[in-house]
C-alpha positions as CSV (number, residue, x, y, z in Angstrom):
1,M,21.0,19.9,12.6
2,K,18.4,21.4,10.4
3,G,15.3,22.2,12.5
4,L,12.9,19.7,14.0
5,W,10.8,19.1,10.9
6,I,11.7,16.6,8.2
7,A,9.9,16.9,4.9
8,A,8.9,13.3,4.3
9,G,8.6,13.7,0.6
10,A,11.3,16.4,0.0
11,M,13.8,14.1,-1.6
12,L,11.2,11.8,-3.1
13,F,8.8,14.2,-4.8
14,S,8.4,13.7,-8.5
15,C,7.7,16.5,-10.9
16,S,5.2,14.2,-12.7
17,A,3.0,16.0,-15.2
18,L,0.1,14.5,-13.3
19,A,1.0,15.7,-9.9
20,Q,-0.6,18.8,-8.3
21,D,0.8,21.2,-5.8
22,A,-2.5,22.3,-4.2
23,V,-1.6,20.5,-0.9
24,S,1.9,20.2,0.5
25,P,3.2,16.7,1.2
26,P,2.9,15.8,4.9
27,Q,5.8,16.3,7.3
28,I,6.9,14.2,10.2
29,T,9.1,15.2,13.1
30,Q,12.6,13.9,13.8
31,A,11.2,11.8,16.7
32,Q,8.5,10.3,14.5
33,Q,11.1,9.5,11.8
34,Q,13.2,7.7,14.5
35,A,10.1,5.7,15.6
36,L,9.5,4.7,12.0
37,H,13.1,3.7,11.6
38,A,12.9,1.5,14.7
39,A,9.7,-0.1,13.5
40,V,11.3,-1.1,10.2
41,G,14.1,-2.6,12.3
42,S,11.7,-4.5,14.5
43,T,12.7,-8.0,15.6
44,A,9.1,-9.0,15.0
45,R,9.8,-9.0,11.2
46,G,10.5,-12.2,9.4
47,I,13.9,-12.5,7.7
48,N,12.4,-13.2,4.4
49,N,10.3,-10.0,4.6
50,V,13.3,-8.0,5.6
51,M,15.1,-9.2,2.5
52,R,12.5,-7.5,0.4
53,D,13.2,-4.0,1.9
54,A,15.6,-3.3,-1.0
55,Y,12.7,-3.4,-3.4
56,R,9.9,-2.1,-1.3
57,N,11.6,0.7,0.6
58,P,9.3,0.7,3.6
59,E,10.9,3.4,5.6
60,R,10.9,6.0,2.8
61,T,7.5,4.9,1.5
62,L,5.8,5.3,4.9
63,A,7.7,8.6,5.5
64,F,6.4,9.8,2.2
65,F,2.8,8.9,3.3
66,G,3.4,10.9,6.5
67,I,2.8,7.9,8.8
68,T,3.3,8.7,12.6
69,P,2.9,6.5,15.7
70,Q,-0.1,8.5,16.8
71,Q,-2.3,7.9,13.8
72,T,-5.2,5.5,13.1
73,V,-4.1,3.6,9.9
74,I,-6.1,1.2,7.8
75,E,-4.0,-1.3,5.9
76,I,-6.0,-2.8,3.0
77,W,-5.8,-6.5,2.1
78,P,-2.5,-7.0,4.1
79,G,-2.1,-10.5,2.8
80,G,0.6,-12.2,4.8
81,G,1.3,-9.0,6.8
82,W,4.5,-7.7,5.1
83,Y,3.7,-4.1,6.1
84,S,1.7,-5.1,9.2
85,E,5.0,-6.3,10.7
86,I,6.1,-2.6,10.6
87,L,2.8,-0.8,11.2
88,A,1.7,-2.9,14.2
89,P,4.6,-2.1,16.5
90,L,4.8,1.5,15.2
91,L,1.1,2.2,16.1
92,R,0.7,-0.2,19.1
93,D,1.2,2.3,22.0
94,D,-0.2,5.6,20.7
95,G,-2.0,4.9,17.5
96,K,-4.2,2.1,16.0
97,L,-3.8,-0.3,13.1
98,I,-6.9,-1.6,11.4
99,A,-6.3,-4.5,9.0
100,A,-9.0,-4.7,6.4
101,H,-8.4,-8.2,5.2
102,F,-10.1,-10.7,2.9
103,D,-13.5,-12.1,3.8
104,A,-13.0,-15.2,6.0
105,E,-16.1,-16.7,4.3
106,S,-15.1,-15.8,0.7
107,D,-15.8,-18.2,-2.1
108,V,-12.2,-17.8,-3.1
109,A,-10.0,-20.4,-1.3
110,F,-6.9,-18.2,-1.5
111,Y,-8.7,-15.4,0.3
112,R,-9.9,-17.7,3.1
113,R,-6.4,-19.2,3.5
114,S,-4.7,-15.9,3.5
115,R,-7.1,-14.5,6.1
116,A,-6.6,-17.6,8.3
117,E,-2.8,-17.3,8.1
118,Y,-2.9,-13.6,9.0
119,E,-5.1,-14.4,12.1
120,Q,-2.6,-17.1,13.1
121,K,0.2,-14.6,12.7
122,M,-1.6,-12.3,15.1
123,A,-2.2,-15.1,17.6
124,D,1.4,-16.2,17.5
125,A,2.7,-12.8,18.5
126,P,0.2,-11.1,20.9
127,D,2.9,-8.7,22.1
128,V,3.0,-7.2,18.6
129,Y,-0.6,-7.7,17.3
130,D,-2.8,-7.7,20.3
131,K,-4.2,-4.2,19.6
132,V,-4.7,-4.7,15.8
133,E,-8.3,-4.5,14.8
134,L,-9.2,-7.0,12.1
135,T,-12.0,-6.0,9.7
136,T,-13.1,-7.1,6.2
137,L,-12.9,-5.3,2.8
138,N,-15.6,-6.5,0.4
139,F,-17.0,-4.9,-2.7
140,D,-19.9,-3.6,-0.7
141,S,-20.3,-0.1,0.6
142,K,-22.8,-1.3,3.2
143,E,-19.9,-3.2,4.9
144,P,-17.5,-0.4,6.0
145,I,-13.9,-1.1,6.7
146,A,-13.9,1.2,9.7
147,A,-16.2,3.7,11.4
148,P,-16.9,6.6,9.0
149,G,-14.4,9.5,9.3
150,S,-12.2,7.6,11.8
151,A,-8.9,7.1,10.0
152,D,-5.9,9.3,9.4
153,R,-4.5,7.1,6.7
154,V,-5.6,4.3,4.4
155,L,-2.8,2.4,2.8
156,T,-2.9,-0.1,-0.1
157,F,0.1,-1.9,-1.5
158,R,-0.2,-3.7,-4.9
159,N,-3.9,-4.3,-4.8
160,V,-5.5,-2.1,-7.5
161,H,-5.1,-4.6,-10.3
162,N,-7.0,-7.2,-8.2
163,W,-10.0,-4.8,-7.9
164,L,-9.9,-4.0,-11.6
165,K,-10.0,-7.7,-12.3
166,A,-13.2,-7.9,-10.2
167,G,-14.7,-5.1,-12.3
168,E,-14.5,-1.3,-12.6
169,E,-17.6,-0.9,-10.6
170,Q,-16.1,-3.0,-7.8
171,A,-12.9,-1.1,-7.9
172,A,-14.8,2.2,-7.7
173,Q,-16.7,0.9,-4.6
174,V,-13.4,0.1,-2.9
175,F,-12.2,3.7,-3.3
176,D,-15.5,5.0,-2.1
177,Q,-15.0,2.9,1.1
178,F,-11.5,4.4,1.6
179,Y,-13.0,7.9,1.3
180,A,-15.8,7.1,3.8
181,A,-13.4,5.8,6.4
182,L,-11.0,8.7,6.3
183,K,-11.3,11.9,8.3
184,P,-11.5,15.1,6.4
185,G,-7.9,15.9,5.6
186,G,-7.0,12.2,5.9
187,M,-4.8,10.7,3.2
188,L,-4.8,7.6,1.0
189,G,-1.4,6.1,0.1
190,V,-1.2,3.8,-2.9
191,V,1.6,1.7,-4.2
192,E,0.9,-0.2,-7.4
193,H,2.7,-2.0,-10.3
194,Q,3.0,0.7,-12.9
195,A,2.1,0.2,-16.6
196,R,3.2,2.3,-19.5
197,A,0.9,5.2,-20.3
198,G,-1.8,4.2,-22.7
199,T,-2.0,0.5,-21.6
200,S,-5.5,-0.9,-22.1
201,L,-7.7,-2.0,-19.2
202,E,-7.7,-5.5,-20.6
203,E,-3.9,-5.5,-20.6
204,M,-3.8,-4.1,-17.0
205,I,-5.9,-6.9,-15.8
206,K,-3.9,-9.5,-17.7
207,T,-0.4,-8.3,-16.6
208,G,-1.1,-6.8,-13.1
209,Y,0.5,-3.5,-14.2
210,V,-1.9,-0.4,-13.9
211,T,-1.4,3.0,-15.4
212,E,-1.1,6.0,-13.1
213,T,-3.9,7.6,-15.0
214,K,-6.3,4.7,-14.1
215,V,-5.4,4.9,-10.4
216,R,-6.0,8.7,-10.4
217,E,-9.3,8.2,-12.2
218,L,-10.5,5.8,-9.5
219,A,-9.3,8.0,-6.6
220,E,-10.6,11.2,-8.0
221,A,-14.0,9.7,-8.9
222,A,-14.3,8.9,-5.2
223,G,-13.6,12.5,-4.2
224,F,-9.8,12.4,-3.5
225,E,-7.3,15.0,-4.7
226,L,-3.7,14.1,-5.6
227,V,-1.1,15.5,-3.2
228,S,2.1,14.1,-4.5
229,V,3.9,11.4,-6.5
230,S,7.1,9.8,-5.4
231,P,9.7,7.8,-7.4
232,V,10.7,5.8,-4.4
233,N,9.5,2.5,-5.7
234,Q,10.4,2.9,-9.3
235,N,12.5,0.2,-10.9
236,V,14.0,1.3,-14.2
237,Q,15.2,-2.2,-14.9
238,D,11.6,-3.4,-15.3
239,S,10.4,-3.2,-18.9
240,T,6.9,-4.4,-17.6
241,D,6.8,-6.7,-20.7
242,H,7.0,-10.3,-19.3
243,P,5.4,-13.6,-20.3
244,E,3.4,-13.9,-17.1
245,G,3.0,-10.2,-16.3
246,V,4.2,-8.9,-13.0
247,W,4.1,-12.4,-11.6
248,T,7.1,-13.3,-13.8
249,L,9.3,-11.2,-11.4
250,P,10.2,-12.0,-7.8
251,P,8.9,-12.8,-5.3
252,T,6.4,-14.9,-7.4
253,L,8.7,-16.1,-10.2
254,R,5.9,-17.8,-12.0
255,L,8.2,-19.3,-14.7
256,G,10.1,-21.2,-12.0
257,D,13.7,-21.9,-13.1
258,K,13.2,-20.6,-16.6
259,D,15.3,-17.4,-17.0
260,R,15.3,-17.2,-13.2
261,A,18.6,-15.4,-13.0
262,R,17.4,-12.8,-15.4
263,Y,14.3,-12.0,-13.5
264,L,16.1,-12.0,-10.2
265,A,18.5,-9.4,-11.6
266,I,15.5,-7.2,-12.6
267,G,14.1,-7.4,-9.1
268,E,10.5,-6.6,-8.1
269,S,8.2,-4.6,-10.4
270,D,8.4,-0.9,-11.3
271,R,5.8,0.8,-9.0
272,M,4.0,4.1,-8.6
273,T,3.7,5.6,-5.2
274,L,0.8,8.1,-5.0
275,L,-0.6,10.1,-2.1
276,F,-4.2,11.5,-2.1
277,I,-6.2,13.6,0.3
278,K,-9.8,13.7,1.4
279,P,-10.5,17.5,1.2
280,E,-11.6,19.1,4.4
């Protein structure tokens, strides 16, 4: 057996021209890796969510982000709780999960409904979610998602395009809130649908695919530094050129039965996986 330390990003690290080597990717111990493996295999997870593992690679993604059971982790806009089903049991005993969800009083009906369904999910399984702290992420720096400097990690999965749709100023405010919530040395993990380099902002908003350059621009403007880039969620079958953007692909399949087999064969979108740090 090779030592006690497992380099979480060792097999995943990409030599992207955009990546920096100033800070080493985080490492987790063998015991922490085993705990993560157990959480991914938790019986609290819904079967439909488990079926998405082949596309979303949760164990390798969270290992790359250096997630351990002892941390305080903020999950941003968790939606129906796909990742919460893993993070809640992982962090329940020795760490803390903060779910920064949609505003329960939002003008957007989808946001209100999603928040209510998430709250019901928590209520239905208190043995899993009883220690989860539920907060709100708005485009307002005066409404923090957590106490300043309290979190070890902030994680966001497939959300950046939504913030860009709200406006670049709003997107910048969101990244500022991430920075404020993290401890010095804390890290931000981002998974997002990946557009081709050079894609316009208008096209990003229309299709849901965002360039790596744009995500880096937002993060670095807030004060973050890039640690590492992983190919773990890349999908080379995805051309990113679809009639209804990223929503053409599963799980949305916005075109219904039209070319359904084709899009199912492609699978979920091509995604970037980036890790940033708040400098100490």
